[in-house]
Structure formats: C-alpha cells, structure tokens
N, C-alpha and C positions, 0 to 999 in steps of 0.2 A: 206407685201411689205417692202423692205429695204428702209430706208429713212435716209438721212443725212441732217443734218440741218445746217445746218448750220448755219449761224451766230450763224452756222451749222445751223444758220438758219436765221440769222434773225436780222434785224437792228432796233435798238432803237436810240433815239437821243444821249444818252450818249455813246452807243456803236460806233456810227458813229464817234463821236469826238475822242474816244480812238483810233480807227483804223487809223484815219487820223494823229493823233499824232505820232503813232509808225511808220507810213509810211515815215516820214521824214528822218529816219535813213537809210543810204546806206547799202544794204545787200551785203555781199561778195558772188559773184556768181560763183558757180562751173559749170561744164558742164551741161547744161540743156538738157532735152530730149523731148522738145516740138515738137509735130507732126504738130499741127495747132494752129494758133491764130485767134480767131473769133472776129472781130471788127464791131461795128455798134451802140452800145449803146452810148448815150451822157452823161451818168452818171454812178455811181457805179452799179455793178451787185450784187444784194442782195442774190440771191438764184438760183440754177440750179437743173435740174433733167434730167434723160435720160429715154427715152421710153423703155419698156421691150424688144422690138425687136431690140433695139440698133440703130435704124435708125434716131432718132431725139433727139436733145438736146433743152430743154426749158430753157430760162434764164429770170429771173425777174429783174427789174431794178428800181432805184430811178428816172429814167427818165419817169416813169409812163407807160412803155410799157413792153410787153413780146415778146421775139423773139423765133421763132422756127427755128432751124438750122439743115441742113442736116449733120449728124455726119461724113459722108464719105467725102463730098466735102467741108464742111465748109461754104456753101452758106446759105443765109437766105431764108427759104421757105415762112414764113409769119411773119408779125409784128402785134401783137394783141393790140388793143387800146380799152379802155373801163373803166379802173380805173381812178378815179378823184384824184389821189394822188400817192405817192410812192408805188410800188409793192414790198412786202416783202417775199412772199413765192410762190412756184409753185410746182405742182406734177402731174404726169401722172397717169391715171387709169391703172390697170393691163392689160386690154385688148387694151390699147393704143388708145382708141376711144375718151376719155375725158381728158381734162386738167383743173385742178383747180388752182386758184390763189387767194391770199388775200393781203390786203394792208392797207394803212392808211385811206382809205375812208370808213372804217367800212362795207365792204362787201366782200363776197367771190363770185367769178365769176366762173362758170363752162362753159367751151368752148368745141365746137366740134373741134377735132384735124384736121379732114379732111377739113372742110369748114372754120375754123377760126371764126365761128360765136358764139356769146353768146347764150347759151341754157337757162341759168337761173342765177339769182343773188340772193344770200342769204344775207339778211340785218342783221347786227350785232349791238349790243349795244356799242361795242368798237372795236378798230382796232386789227388786228390779224397778227401774224408772224408765226403761227404754224398750218399746215394742213397735213393730210395724208389720202389716200384711204385705205380701208380695202382690204385684199388679193383677195376677190371675187368682188371687185369693187362696191358693193351695198351700201356701207356706206362711208361717208366722215367725219372725225373727224376735228373739228375746235376749236382751243384754242384761246381765246381772253383775252384782258387785264382786263376784268371785274372780272376774277377769276373763270369762268366756262369753261368747254369743252363740246361742243355740238356735238352730232353725228347725221348727216343728212342722209336721204334717197337720193341717188344721182339721182334717176329718177324723184322724185316728189319735192325734195327740202324741204320735211317736216322733222322737228326735231323728232328723234327717242328716244334719250336718252340725259340726262344732267348730267354731272359729275362735282361735286363741287371740283375743284382742289385747291381752297383756295388761289390763288395768280396768279401772272404773269406767263404765260406759254411760254417758249422759243422754245420748240420742242415737237413733238408728233411722235409716231411710233407704228403701229400695229404689234403684233407678227405675224410670218409667218402663223400660223394656224388661225389667226383672233380672237382668244379667248381673248387676253389681249391687253390693250392699255397702253403704257408707256408714261408718261408726265414728261418733264423736267422743273423744276422750280429751286429753290435753291438746291433741291435734286431731286430724281426720284421716282415717284409714279407709281405703277402698279395697274391697274383696271381689274377686272374680268367682262367682258362685259355681261356675262349671268346673273350675279347677280347684277351688278352695284355697287359692293363693292370694296373698296381698299383691295388688298391682301398683299402688302408689300411696304415698302419705302426703297430705296437704299441710304444709307448715307455713307459719307467718304470724298467727295470733300470738300475742305476748302473754296470754293466760288461757285457761282451759275453755274449750268450745262446749257449749251447753245446749245448742239447738242447730239443726240443719234442715234444709229443704231443697229438693231438686226442682228445677223449672219443669213445666209440663212436657217440653220437648226433650228433656234430659241433657241439654247442652251445658247447663249451668248448675252450680250448687251454691246456695247461700248459707252462711254460717253466722251464729250469734255467739258472742264470747264475753267472758268476764273482763276482758281487756278494754271494754267500753266501745267496741266497734262491731260492725257487721261487715262481712266480706262477701264478695261475689267472685266465684272461681270458675275457670274453664274446667268442666267436669272431665273432659278427655285428656287434657295436658296437665291439669293440676295447678296451672298458673293463676295467680291473683289478677283479676280484672279490675276490681274497684275495692277500695276501703271506704266504708261509709261510717261517718261519725255522727253521733246524735248529741244534742244538747237539750235537756229538759228544763223549762222555766221553773224556777223556785222562788216563791214570794218570800222576801225577807223584810222584817219590820223596819230596819234602818235604811232601806234602799227604796227610792221612789219607783224604780223599775225592777222587774224580776231578774234575778241572777240566772245565768245559764250554767247548769251543772251536768257534767258528763257522768253517766252511770252505766253499769254493765248492761249489755243487750241480752235479754233473756229468751227471746223467741223470734223466729223469722218464718215467713210464708210467702209464696208466690201466688198471684192471682191466677185464675184458670187460663187466661190467655197469655200469661207469662210477662205481661207488660208492666206490672206493678209489683213491687216488693214491699212487704210490711215488716217492721221490726218493732218489738216492744222493749222499752227501757224505762225503768221506774214506773210511773203511773201514766205513761203516754205511749201511743202507737204512732210511729212515724211511717209515712208512705213515700216511697221513692219511685221515680221512673227507672225501671231496670236498665234500659238501654243507655241512659245518659248519666244516671246517678243523681239527677236533679230531685231535690225534695219537693213533694207535691203538697203535703199538708200534715198536720199533727192532730191526732184525736186524743182528747183528754176528758176525764170524767170519773174514773175509778178513784176510790179513796185510799187504796193501798196498791202495792206493786202488782204489775201484770205478770202472770206466769206463762201464758200461752196465747197464741193468736192463729186464726185460720180463716181463709176466705170462704164464703158460701159459693155454691156452684154457679150462681148467676153472675158472679164477679162484681156485682154492684154493692155488695155488703160484705162485711167481715165480722167475726166474733172474737171476743177476748175474754179470758178468764183471769181472775185476780185473787190475791190474798184477802180481799175484802169480802169474799164469799159469793160474789155475783158473777154472772156472765152478761156481757153487754154486746148488743148487735149494733153495728155502726154503718152509716152510709159511707161507702168508699169513694164516692164521687163528689 
C-alpha cells in the first residue's frame, strides 16, 4: 500500500517548533488550484490518508481527534475520539473497512470505518508516529520511539514480528507485494519480512528521512528529508536515481521579486499511475514527472507548513494536511 508520511508523517516536539518558525515567513502565492478546503480541526493536522476507493479522507490532528471527510462533498462524516493525546498518524486498510491511528498516548487504535467504533487498542511502550497496513490488510506495522518496529495481526491485535530498527522511526511503508517493509530513520532500512532480516540500507540524504512512499509497481521508492531534498531510489538495488530539490517562493518587503528558499521536504507521494511524484515543502506542494524529474507545477494556498500529502484514487486530485488545521484538495492537472 502506498503511504506517504509525512511529517510525511509525523510530528515531534522539535519538528512542530521548526514548522511553526518557518510558517511566520509570508509565502509568495501564485494561482492556487484548490478544489476544496476542509475545516473543522482546532489544531494542526499531523497526517492524512485517503481510502482506496477514494470516497473518504482521514485526518489526524494535534486536537486529539480524527476526522473522516467525504472526499466529494468535503463534509465531515464522523469525528473519532479515543486518543488521550495528540494523534500523529492515520491510515486506511486496503479494503477500506479499518482505520488505524497512533499518537502520543502510547497506543494504536484500530477503528471500524463504517461505525466509527474502536475495535481494539494496541498498547505500546512508547509513542508512535509511523504506521502502515500491509497490502493484504492482515498486518499492521507500528514504529515506536523505543527503537523497534512491531508487526501486528490486524484481526487479533497479537504481535507477529519484531524488527529492531535501532532508533527513532519517522515513517513506514510496505512494498506493494507485501514482502518488504521500508523504515525511515536517519536513513532508510529495508526488511525482508519472510526472513526478518535487513536486506539493504539506503544512504545518501545528509539529514534524517521523514517520509517515504513506494511507487505503485514497487520498482521505486521516494523519500523526503530534512536535508531539503526528495530522492527517487531504485527499490531493488538501493541506488539513487534522482535528487529533487525544491525552492519555495518567499515574499520579502525589500525585494521586488520573491526570493527562493529551500526548506526541508516533509512528505512525498506517488500518483496511482506512478507517473507523478508530489513533495511537500514549507507551504507548497511540488509536482514532478517521475520518469524525468521535470517539475510540473507548484500548488500553494496553505497558511502554514504542510505535514502530509496523498493522491486521491482517481489520480486527478491530491490532498494535503497542514499546521494551519485544514485539509486542502487540489487539482493535480
């Protein structure tokens, strides 16, 4: 299942402070292509996900709630309450029946999408900002700050496998075939889930990786980093294919033209056909042609930093969540 993370995934105290600081700078706004603005959260949106059928958008927030939005109308279907602290991550199961969320209260909650009721809560030893369902929906990977990633049975809540990631985990992503799990820390580790062994480490970023996403065919992996770049990797060999740098326009009073400022990339996501790669940096979403690395367009409109981005199933639209407490749906064309 494709997952973006974001803050690409995910909020830590230091990350929140950083994003708030860069949000004080006025961004030069080009023509935005916002289709809808979803308002309702009373604090920052930390992560979003879109159901596989494209009907629902889930947003996790620092206001301790999760909202399920109708992607077509923009109306709130349900507000899920149960976490006793900030909610940092959220993801749909592939069959759209379950929703998983994790947060500062050291638990992962699995919800029924239909009823909005809690089905089970998984108790952790530390808080978690990284979760992902396997492509068959039978497993849920949970990365916590204690240094381990645990894979759970989604029906029973029993732990199936423990992977010693050896440090803080910012994002997780199953490969589309379900055989591998990629974990973002300072670098990116690949695990073979059949053997439980590390197969490779992707190195190249000059700072920590905070978001990852597999291409739909599993051939490529995109990463977002605090080193102000996104990278496209060969998922089989671990080699870097492209380094993508972003420059966000910043309006400055003494300059007649906006200055270009490089900022950390916080989230990445592939379009359903794998042809387009989206990356969030500051208050902008940049779209690239994945095959060539040519930048297609920049989407602007959020008033504070973007924490997460994901394409809708039709590939013609994408959604972004932000510290400004809103979710925006954009035209990707």
